[in-house]
C-alpha positions as CSV (number, residue, x, y, z in Angstrom):
1,M,61.8,3.6,-11.8
2,N,61.8,7.3,-10.9
3,G,59.2,9.5,-12.5
4,I,55.4,9.5,-13.0
5,P,54.2,6.5,-15.0
6,L,51.6,7.2,-17.7
7,S,50.3,5.3,-20.7
8,V,48.8,6.1,-24.1
9,T,47.4,4.0,-26.9
10,Y,48.5,4.9,-30.4
11,N,47.9,2.9,-33.6
12,F,46.6,0.0,-31.5
13,K,49.7,-0.2,-29.3
14,V,50.0,0.8,-25.7
15,Y,53.0,2.9,-24.8
16,M,54.2,3.3,-21.2
17,F,56.1,6.4,-20.6
18,Y,57.5,8.2,-17.5
19,V,57.5,11.9,-16.9
20,I,61.0,12.3,-15.5
21,S,61.2,16.0,-14.8
22,F,59.7,19.3,-15.7
23,L,62.6,21.4,-17.0
24,Q,61.1,24.8,-16.3
25,E,58.7,26.3,-13.8
26,K,56.0,27.2,-16.3
27,I,56.0,23.7,-17.8
28,T,57.1,24.7,-21.2
29,S,59.4,21.7,-21.5
30,V,59.4,18.2,-20.0
31,E,61.7,15.2,-20.0
32,I,60.1,11.8,-20.6
33,L,61.4,8.2,-20.8
34,L,59.7,6.3,-23.6
35,E,60.8,2.8,-24.7
36,G,64.1,3.1,-22.8
37,R,65.1,6.4,-24.3
38,N,65.0,9.9,-22.8
39,Y,63.2,12.6,-24.8
40,S,62.9,16.3,-24.2
41,L,59.6,17.9,-25.3
42,V,59.3,21.6,-25.7
43,L,56.2,23.8,-25.8
44,G,56.7,26.6,-28.4
45,E,55.4,30.1,-28.3
46,D,52.7,28.9,-30.8
47,N,51.5,26.4,-28.1
48,V,52.7,23.5,-30.2
49,W,54.8,20.8,-28.6
50,S,57.9,19.5,-30.4
51,Q,60.7,17.2,-29.7
52,Q,64.2,18.5,-28.9
53,I,66.5,16.2,-30.7
54,I,69.0,14.4,-28.5
55,K,71.9,12.7,-30.2
56,G,71.2,9.0,-30.7
57,N,67.4,9.2,-30.3
58,I,65.0,8.6,-33.1
59,Q,62.3,11.2,-33.8
60,I,58.9,10.4,-32.2
61,E,56.2,10.0,-34.8
62,A,54.0,13.2,-35.0
63,G,50.8,11.4,-34.0
64,L,52.4,9.7,-31.0
65,L,53.9,13.0,-29.9
66,D,50.5,14.6,-30.1
67,K,49.0,11.9,-27.9
68,L,51.9,12.1,-25.3
69,T,51.8,15.8,-25.0
70,H,48.0,15.9,-24.8
71,I,48.1,13.6,-21.7
72,I,50.8,15.8,-20.2
73,A,48.9,19.0,-20.9
74,Q,45.6,17.5,-19.5
75,R,47.3,16.5,-16.2
76,W,49.6,19.5,-15.5
77,L,48.8,22.6,-17.6
78,K,46.2,25.0,-16.2
79,K,43.3,25.9,-18.5
80,T,42.8,29.6,-19.0
């Protein structure tokens, strides 16, 4: 598997996901693989992450999205 493996626990379930690629230099978007599906996550101007809907994918539950992006932000985003 290509990508950086990470895990998160949400609602008593452990989710393994892979950071496949950072889509922009400033890390305002990232592509992940979660449960066999590709997802694009985008950091908005208001510093809130959202899911860019890809045809055929289900929407990630808001709480899980928060957990996923928190881990990504902790690992790669610089604190100012």
